[in-house]
C-alpha positions as semicolon CSV with decimal commas, in nm:
position;residue;x (nm);y (nm);z (nm)
1;M;1,679;-1,563;3,332
2;N;1,733;-1,205;3,226
3;Q;1,878;-1,254;2,879
4;L;1,722;-1,406;2,572
5;T;1,928;-1,657;2,384
6;E;2,027;-1,577;2,029
7;K;1,782;-1,842;1,910
8;Q;1,496;-1,677;2,104
9;E;1,584;-1,335;1,964
10;E;1,588;-1,476;1,612
11;R;1,248;-1,635;1,665
12;I;1,097;-1,305;1,783
13;I;1,237;-1,121;1,480
14;K;1,110;-1,395;1,248
15;N;0,763;-1,369;1,403
16;C;0,762;-0,990;1,356
17;V;0,853;-1,030;0,989
18;E;0,586;-1,299;0,940
19;C;0,320;-1,069;1,091
20;I;0,419;-0,789;0,855
21;M;0,418;-1,025;0,558
22;D;0,074;-1,160;0,654
23;D;-0,062;-0,805;0,657
24;L;0,087;-0,742;0,312
25;D;-0,083;-1,054;0,174
26;D;-0,402;-0,848;0,148
27;Y;-0,240;-0,653;-0,136
28;Y;-0,101;-0,770;-0,467
29;F;0,276;-0,751;-0,492
30;D;0,514;-0,930;-0,723
31;E;0,651;-1,248;-0,562
32;M;1,012;-1,144;-0,625
33;F;0,945;-0,814;-0,450
34;M;0,787;-0,994;-0,154
35;D;1,089;-1,225;-0,118
36;W;1,327;-0,929;-0,137
37;F;1,117;-0,730;0,111
38;K;1,099;-1,019;0,360
39;K;1,476;-1,067;0,353
40;N;1,546;-0,697;0,393
41;M;1,283;-0,652;0,664
42;H;1,442;-0,936;0,863
43;N;1,788;-0,778;0,834
44;F;1,651;-0,433;0,918
45;L;1,469;-0,552;1,231
46;K;1,767;-0,756;1,347
47;E;1,993;-0,452;1,311
48;K;1,746;-0,212;1,477
49;F;1,670;-0,445;1,769
50;K;2,042;-0,480;1,833
51;E;2,105;-0,106;1,791
52;E;1,820;-0,008;2,024
53;K;1,901;-0,291;2,268
54;I;1,544;-0,417;2,251
55;F;1,647;-0,750;2,404
56;N;1,830;-0,598;2,703
57;F;1,642;-0,731;3,007
58;E;1,891;-0,665;3,285
59;G;1,637;-0,523;3,531
60;T;1,538;-0,234;3,304
61;L;1,294;-0,175;3,027
62;V;1,477;-0,026;2,735
63;S;1,304;0,183;2,473
64;G;1,544;0,378;2,257
65;S;1,760;0,585;2,489
66;K;1,507;0,585;2,778
67;K;1,562;0,339;3,062
68;R;1,344;0,272;3,361
69;R;1,336;0,013;3,636
70;L;1,094;-0,277;3,599
71;G;0,768;-0,212;3,780
72;Q;0,795;0,167;3,757
73;P;0,593;0,385;3,516
């Protein structure tokens, strides 16, 4: 399988957001701000991952505009 399903992509994004939110728990922020931030962070990551083709696994590693074959430095 060389493509993630939409559900898998969504789960990865959700996990990224949860990690960021866990790190922010060490600081005091208003709850309304945290809810707003979580929603916007999710939308931002979803948009950026799609824009940068982070989930493109068709035999290449994709990082921004750089592509390289799997197994090559």
